[in-house]
MARTIVEX-806704 format. One line per 5 residues: number of its first residue (from 1); their letters; for each residue x, y, z of N, C-alpha, C. Coordinates in steps of 0.02 Angstrom, whole numbers. Last residue first. Layout:
N
NUM	a	X/Y/Z/X/Y/Z/X/Y/Z; ...
end
This chain:
101
101	gvsef	9179/6346/9255/9177/6302/9213/9183/6303/9150; 9256/6431/9354/9217/6366/9389/9215/6308/9307; 9315/6530/9304/9358/6471/9323/9327/6412/9319; 9178/6578/9281/9258/6580/9235/9269/6521/9232; 9132/6609/9415/9073/6580/9359/9149/6543/9311
96	idgfs	9221/6732/9454/9233/6659/9464/9194/6594/9427; 9205/6814/9363/9278/6774/9366/9274/6723/9389; 9074/6861/9389/9077/6842/9349/9158/6795/9346; 9083/6957/9536/9086/6867/9514/9119/6815/9442; 9061/7095/9500/9102/7065/9549/9109/7001/9539
91	hcfyv	9008/7091/9355/9049/7113/9387/9111/7089/9432; 8888/7018/9413/8922/6985/9351/9017/7013/9351; 8852/7113/9501/8855/7047/9544/8881/7021/9481; 8828/7249/9427/8859/7220/9501/8899/7163/9499; 8725/7195/9342/8775/7206/9305/8849/7205/9381
86	varkv	8605/7175/9456/8634/7107/9395/8701/7113/9376; 8584/7292/9492/8640/7238/9545/8652/7181/9531; 8544/7341/9389/8610/7374/9417/8647/7319/9462; 8420/7297/9400/8453/7275/9345/8544/7292/9355; 8366/7316/9487/8381/7243/9501/8436/7238/9427
81	drsge	8345/7433/9504/8399/7441/9542/8426/7373/9526; 8228/7452/9402/8308/7491/9409/8374/7463/9440; 8161/7393/9470/8161/7373/9416/8242/7388/9384; 8130/7497/9611/8175/7409/9599/8193/7384/9532; 8071/7571/9525/8121/7592/9573/8182/7518/9567
76	atlsy	7951/7539/9521/8010/7562/9461/8068/7575/9469; 7929/7384/9617/7922/7436/9593/7974/7481/9518; 7891/7234/9612/7951/7266/9571/7909/7352/9572; 7778/7116/9684/7811/7145/9592/7870/7209/9602; 7676/7012/9795/7744/7062/9782/7781/7056/9702
71	vitkg	7539/6977/9852/7545/6955/9796/7648/7038/9785; 7489/6921/9987/7523/6963/9972/7579/6916/9899; 7324/6838/10028/7408/6802/10007/7414/6891/9996; 7166/6812/10053/7234/6823/10107/7299/6821/10081; 7154/6924/9922/7128/6863/9948/7132/6872/10016
66	kkkgt	7294/7014/9887/7236/6960/9812/7203/6917/9886; 7376/7171/9927/7348/7117/9964/7299/7057/9889; 7540/7184/9860/7445/7216/9867/7453/7157/9898; 7698/7277/9881/7657/7210/9901/7580/7210/9907; 7819/7308/9797/7789/7326/9831/7737/7286/9829
61	ivgne	7998/7347/9814/7961/7293/9805/7866/7325/9822; 8090/7457/9847/8112/7406/9788/8037/7371/9764; 8085/7535/9962/8055/7567/9899/8053/7530/9820; 8108/7509/10078/8158/7506/10031/8125/7531/9961; 8021/7426/10125/8007/7477/10131/8080/7507/10124
56	elakl	8018/7304/10062/7976/7363/10017/7978/7395/10073; 8122/7257/10104/8138/7270/10029/8073/7316/10021; 8098/7228/10216/8136/7269/10213/8145/7272/10145; 7980/7139/10187/7980/7188/10229/8030/7255/10208; 8085/7022/10126/8040/7042/10077/8015/7129/10129
51	apyit	8157/7006/10233/8182/7007/10189/8108/7054/10140; 8031/6941/10308/8114/6999/10348/8126/7047/10296; 8000/6824/10257/7938/6886/10234/7988/6970/10288; 8121/6748/10232/8097/6785/10187/8046/6815/10181; 8147/6708/10383/8188/6751/10341/8164/6769/10274
46	gakpk	8042/6670/10455/8064/6714/10464/8118/6715/10455; 8012/6551/10345/7973/6611/10323/7979/6665/10362; 8153/6500/10259/8090/6502/10282/8056/6559/10293; 8212/6451/10130/8212/6504/10166/8145/6496/10206; 8231/6271/10080/8187/6352/10053/8203/6377/10129
41	vgrrk	8389/6229/9988/8348/6232/10037/8300/6277/10030; 8418/6248/9855/8422/6166/9877/8396/6180/9947; 8416/6347/9784/8463/6344/9829/8501/6272/9866; 8347/6320/9684/8407/6352/9645/8457/6347/9704; 8236/6312/9726/8255/6251/9680/8323/6279/9689
36	aieea	8227/6390/9822/8229/6298/9832/8263/6276/9791; 8167/6496/9784/8239/6504/9790/8258/6437/9802; 8046/6462/9722/8084/6454/9672/8168/6460/9708; 7997/6422/9867/7989/6371/9836/8024/6371/9768; 7989/6561/9921/8025/6515/9941/8044/6473/9875
31	leegh	7899/6622/9810/7938/6634/9801/8024/6595/9858; 7793/6555/9841/7843/6528/9782/7889/6569/9759; 7744/6639/9954/7764/6531/9988/7847/6543/9892; 7727/6767/9939/7794/6745/9984/7822/6692/9977; 7672/6766/9745/7677/6789/9822/7750/6751/9889
26	merks	7729/6858/9618/7742/6831/9657/7713/6848/9732; 7776/6921/9469/7747/6939/9537/7740/6868/9549; 7916/6885/9373/7851/6907/9367/7830/6945/9458; 8042/6939/9353/8039/6874/9291/7955/6892/9297; 8072/6988/9446/8084/7072/9371/8031/7030/9350
21	llwli	8070/6923/9575/8024/6975/9550/8021/6998/9479; 8178/6860/9563/8139/6828/9540/8088/6880/9534; 8264/6991/9580/8306/6963/9530/8210/6909/9493; 8251/7008/9715/8217/7055/9655/8238/7037/9563; 8257/6877/9773/8216/6893/9771/8178/6954/9705
16	qfslm	8401/6874/9756/8361/6824/9732/8296/6820/9714; 8455/6980/9833/8459/6986/9760/8394/6925/9745; 8401/6948/9956/8373/6988/9915/8379/6993/9860; 8506/6817/9953/8426/6815/9964/8395/6873/9941; 8631/6831/9970/8579/6846/9902/8537/6816/9910
11	grmdc	8682/6955/10083/8641/6903/10053/8617/6910/10034; 8805/7075/10009/8831/7025/10053/8778/6981/10082; 8700/7173/9962/8744/7100/9910/8770/7055/9946; 8530/7188/9982/8617/7194/10019/8644/7143/9980; 8475/7290/9903/8472/7242/9906/8541/7227/9946
6	gyngh	8454/7431/9829/8402/7420/9860/8401/7339/9878; 8588/7453/9789/8528/7418/9756/8473/7394/9780; 8714/7583/9845/8628/7525/9850/8597/7499/9809; 8856/7520/9754/8773/7601/9795/8744/7533/9819; 8988/7510/9632/8974/7497/9730/8915/7550/9744
1	m	9113/7451/9525/9035/7488/9554/9022/7461/9599
end
């Protein structure tokens, strides 16, 4: 399985953003905090916001301004892409987790 899933699978940030947004809408700071819980390191604004912009340009997320905050959510395409990306990720890396677990 190989294809464009709206994110660069070599860089986990885009995958994590899509996966988190598949759970609920979030603004950039919320995403950074959720990613920090999983990685132990909070991505800097100079990292997360360019990733959000690229995902938005790819049509897989959309941002809606609520007050001074932009809240991001998946588009229909993004919802399909995150499901395919999860399958791809499990197919590509599942045996690694099984060998560790």
